[in-house]
N, C-alpha and C positions, 0 to 999 in steps of 0.2 A: 504494500500500500504506500503511495507517495505521501508527501507531507500535506498536500491539500486534502487528500482522502482522510488522513489522520485527523485533521482539523474538523472536517465535516462529521466524522464519527463522534468526536468529542461533543460537537454542538448538538447533534441529533440524538446522541445516546442510543443508537440503534440496538435493539435487544438481541440477545443471543438466542439460539435454538433452545427450546424447552428441554430441561434436563431429564435424566433417566426416570425420575420419579414422577414427572409431570408437574412439579412445582413451578412457580412463576419463574420465567427466565430472568437473567441478570445481564446488564450490558457491561462493557469493559470496565468503566469506572467503578461500578458496583462490585464487579468480580474482584478487582484489586483491593477495594476497601474490605471485602470479606476476607481475602487472603491475608492481608496485613493484620487483620484482627486476630489471626491465629498466632501472632507473635506473643500473645499473652500466655501461650502454653510453653514458651521458652524453647530451649534446645534440649531435646531428649534423644540421646544417642541409642540406637537399637534398630533391629531389622524387622521385628514382628509386624508393625503397622504398615511399613512400606511393602513388604511381601504380600500382605493381604490386599493392599491397594492395587498393586500391579496385577495380581491374580484377577481382580474384578474389573480393572480398567483396560488391561492389555491381554487378557486371556492367558496370562502367565508366560507368554512366549518370550518375553524379555528376561524372565527370571530363570527359566530352565529351557534348555534346548529341546526341540521336538525329537521324538523317537525316530530312529532311522527309517521306520516304515512310513513316517509322515513326510514323504518326499515332496508333497505339494506345499508344505509349509515352508516359507522362506523367511529366514531370520538374518538380520544384518550382522556383520562382524562387529565386535565391540572392543574398543581400546579404552581402558580405565586408567586414569592418571591421578596419583596422589603425590604429596610433597608439601614443603613449606613455601618455597619460592620457585617460580618458573613453570608451574604446572599449567597455568592458563595459556602461556605462550606456546608450550609444547602442544597442547590441545589445538590451539588455533593453527599452528603450523601443519599438523597432521591433516586437519580439515581442509586447509588451503591447497595442500599438495594433492589430496584425493579429488577435490573438485576440479583441479587443473587437469587431472587424468580422465575426468568425465564420470566419476563415481557420484552417486547420490548420497549425500551425507547429512547426519544430524550432529549438532554440537551443543552440549549442555555445559555451561560454565556459571560461576558466581564469584563475587557479587556483580550486579549490573552497574553501569555508570550513570546513564541518564534515564533510560526506560527499562522497566522490568522485562520487556520483550527481548532485550539483548541476551538474556540467559538461555533462550531456546532458539536455535537457528537451524533451518532446513535448507540445504543447498546454498548456504551463505546468507540467506535472507532471514532477518529476525521474524519471529512468529507474528502473525497478524493479530489485531485486537479481537477480531471475531473468534479466532481459534482459541485465544485465551479465555474469552467470555464463555464460549461453548463448553470448553473443557472444564473450566472451574464450575460452571453450572452443574454439569454431570457429577463431578467429584463432590461438590457441596451436598447435593441431594443424596449421594451414596453414603456419605460418612456422617450424616446429621446426628445419628444416634450412637455413634461409636464411642466406646470408652476403653482405653484412653483415646482421646481425640488426636488425630494426626496433627503434626506441627506444620509451620510455614514451609520448612525445607522439604519435609516428606510430601506435602501436597504439590509443591513446585516440581519435585523430582517425578512424581506420578504424572503431572501434566506434561512434562517434557517427554517422558516415555510413551505416553498416549499419543502425542503428536508424531513422534518418530514411528510408532507402530502403524499408525494410519497412513503415513507417507510412503511406506514400502521402500526403505533405504538399503543401500549397500553397506554402509558403515555408520556406526554411532560412536562418538567420542565423548566420554564422560569425565568431567573434573569433579573430584570429591569436594564436599563442602568443608567439613572439619574432620581431620584425622583420616580414617579409612576403614578400620575394622568394623565399627558400628555406624559408619556413615550411610545414609540412605542409598547412595549410589552403589554400595557394595552388595545390594540384593540382586544385582544383575550379573548374569554369568558372562564373563569377559573372555576374549581370545588372547589378550595380552595385558599384563599389569605393568604400568610404568611408574617409577618412583623418582621424582626430581629431588633437588637439594633439600635436606632435612635440617632445620634450624629451630631455634626457640620461638614459639608462637602458640597462642591459645593454651597457655599452661594450665588454666583453670579446668580445661576439659581433657587435655592430653597428657599432663604430667609435668613435673618440674625438672626432669633430666632429659638429655638427648636420647638415652636408652628407652625411657618410657614413651617419649614422643615417637621414636622410631618403631616401637612395638605396635602403636596404633596405626601408623602409616603403612607398615608392612602387612597389616591385616588384610590388604586387598590382594595379597598373593594367594592364589587358589591351587588346589592339587593339580599338578601336571600342566599348568598354564604358564607359558614363557613369561619371564620377568626382564624388563629392560630398566637399567638404573644408572644414574649419574654417579661419578665418584663421590664418596661420602667420607665424613670423619670416621675415625676408628669405631666409636661406639655404635652409630647407626649401621655402619657396614657389617659389624658383627651380628647385629640383630637381623638384618636383611638376609645375610647368608644363612643363618640358622633357620629362619622361617622358610626360605626357599628349599633348604635341604629337607625339612620336615614334610613339606608339601611335594617333594620330588619335582619341583618346578625348575626348568632350565633357567639359569641366571646369567645375564650379560651385563657387565659394567662397561659403559661407553666412555672411554678415556679421550678420544679424539674430538676435534672440533671440525665443523663443516666450513671449508674454505673454497669450494669449487666455483661459487657464483655469489652475487650480491644477495643480501637478506634485507628485507624492508625494515626489520627491527634492528636497531643499532646496539652495539656493545658486544664484547667478546663472549659474555655469558650467553647471548642469543645464538652464537655460532655453536656452542655446546648444546644448547637446547635443540637446535636444528639437527645435529648429529643424533640426538636421542630420538627425535621424531622420526627420522629416517629408519633408525634401527627398529623402532616399534612397528613401522609398516612392514619391514622385512620379516620380523618375528610373526606378524599376523598373516604373512604370505599374501599381502596385497600388492599386486603388480603395478609398480610405478617406474617409469624410466627416468634417466638422469635429466633430460630436458624438461620433463614435467616437474621434477623436484625443483629445478632452478626457477621455473615459471611460478610455481606455487609459493616458494619462499620470497620471490621478488614482489609478489602482489598481495602478500598477507596484510590484512587490515586489522590491527589490534590496538585500539587507542589507549592512551595513558601509559605506554611503555616507551619512555624517552620520545614522546610524540612532539614533533615540531609544529606548534600551532601557527607561528609565523617566524620570521627570521630572527626574532629576539627571544621567543618564549618557548620553553620546553615544559611538558607536563608528564609527570611520572608518578605512578601509584605506590612507590616504595613505602612499606608500612612496618618494617622491622629492621634491626641493625644490619643484618646480612644483605637485605635488599638495598638498604641505603648505601652500604659499602660498594655494591655492584653499580649503583647509580653514580656514585662519585668517580669510580673507575671509568665508566663510560663517558662521563663529562670530560675527564682528562683526555681520553682517547679522541674525542671530537673537538674540544675547545682548548686543549693544552693547559696553560697556566691562567687562563682567564677566570676571574672570580664571578660568582653569580649573586644577584639579588635573590635571596631565598624567600619564597612565599610558602609558609609552612603551617600545616594543621594536622594534628595527630589524634587518633582515638585514645581515650583515657586509659584503656586497659593495655596499651602497648608500652614498650620500653622507650620512654621519652628520652632519657639521657643517652641511651645507646644510639638512637637515631640521630640525635643532635651531634654527638661526638663524630659519627661517621660522615656527616654532611659539612661540618665546620671547616675542614681544610679547603673546600671549594667555594665557600661563601664569603662575601664581602660584608653583608648585613642581612638581617632577617626581618620580614614583615609577618606578623601573626594576626590573621583575621579571625573574627568570630564567625563560625560557620553554623549551619542550621541543624546539624546532626546532634541528637541528644547524647550520643556516645563520645562526642569530641571533648578532648581536654580543653579547659578554659584557656584563652590566650594568656591570662595572667599567670597561670600555673606553668605554662610552657615558657613564658618569659623568665621565670626563676631558673628553669633548667638551662636555658640559653645563656644566661648571665653567669652561671656557675660551672660550666663545662671547662675542660682543660684549656681550650682557647676561646674565651668568651667572645660573643659577637654583639655588635650594636643592634638593637631591635626597636621596632615600633609596633604598636597594636592598632589594628584597623577594625572598625565596627562591622564591616561587611566584606564579602568577597570582592565586590566591585570596587570598593574603596582601596582594598589591598592591591589590586591590579593597577589602579590609577597611581598609587604611591610608587609601585615598582617601575612603572613606565617613565616616571619622572627622573629615575636614576639612570646613569649611563650604561650600567652592566646588562648583560643578558639576564633573563629571568628564569628561575627554576621553581616551578610549582610542584610541591610534593608532600608526602607524609601519610597519605591515605588514599585508597581507591575511592572511598566515599567523597573525600574532598576533591579529588580529580574530577569525579562526576559532576559535582556542584559547579566547579569552574568551567567545565565543558558546556554544561547547560547554560551558564551565564554568557559565555562567549558565543554560543549558537543562538541565543535569544529564545531558548526553549524552557519548558517547565523542568525543574530538577526532579530527581527520582521520587523524593518524598512528597512532591506536589502533584504527582501524576494522577492519583485516584481522587484528588480534590478538584480537578479541572471541570 
């Protein structure tokens, strides 16, 4: 649907098809409002609800492979990707390469930047408003009396798999939400498990040590299913090797980087991500030639990953110290010793000091806007961190995202907007003149 069509749909509130139970249909805005209301159930890691949902929404085909006798039943190959950093980029690379080869693909990622529909893509196109409204109408009616009630992410995963099931695809690429072992995406039978860099993040859910976090991420490894992995620190590597051995799953560590052709995403770490994506395709026995790989990597569209908005402004969603270090390294690769005017907003549950320490060497000053996310650290709190790190930076606080960009543009340096994918999404919405993600269901 083009932008004019989207605007018309918002104005008319065209209703979705009546759901399975015959209850009143809901339009796109109402569907999103209902879906976001499920956040009151919080995060509940586990597979019972999602398995039940997929059995009823997708006839179980995405959960378990059809028996050999059911030759008429066609199921797509599934590549499942977990990790702390880089998993979204790897997913997007796999999807782009396969579409360049002519395969029909489904891509499920999170979080979204500007519109919820970014989470679900079929053949590179974000899912339509009607598909979201229709799917959520069906799911809402299906689960109305369920106890425990499915969560936001469980319903979103079911919606994605329902869309993919109905689209009759060749390949589905799934990015985990949190962890892996008990993540809703782990209910799906995969053909390849991919594990990207494991670092500290989501400690309240995954554990306080790298070993504990790795145990959760390695939970996507399934009996006999090939595993493709980036080089890891000793603790995660030990956990991954042990899990793969227990599952008798072939394990490949990808140590090389891809250098044969340009990649639309900049940074050395993206060359490693590309090598992992290609290895995953090989492990899944998906036929792609070298020219297709080059075309797919050169045309990948994955915003907020060292994205050049204009000749002065870079937007990146780095949200933990390891990602911030990779961002700083990429900045030096591209801009050398030039310092950035840093526009920074970070979620309160992240390692504020670690992120600031990683970015300080490439920054000349910092602007700290107040953003609309309830999860964001207050600018005043972030200012205390910025002023007490090893190399303190001069800072200013801006009341809005727009004000922060105006202040940044008044300075001579290049501008680096970073600290959170949620913040990157708010900035992109502002720059595009579109509603931000949190405003979408209120339009």
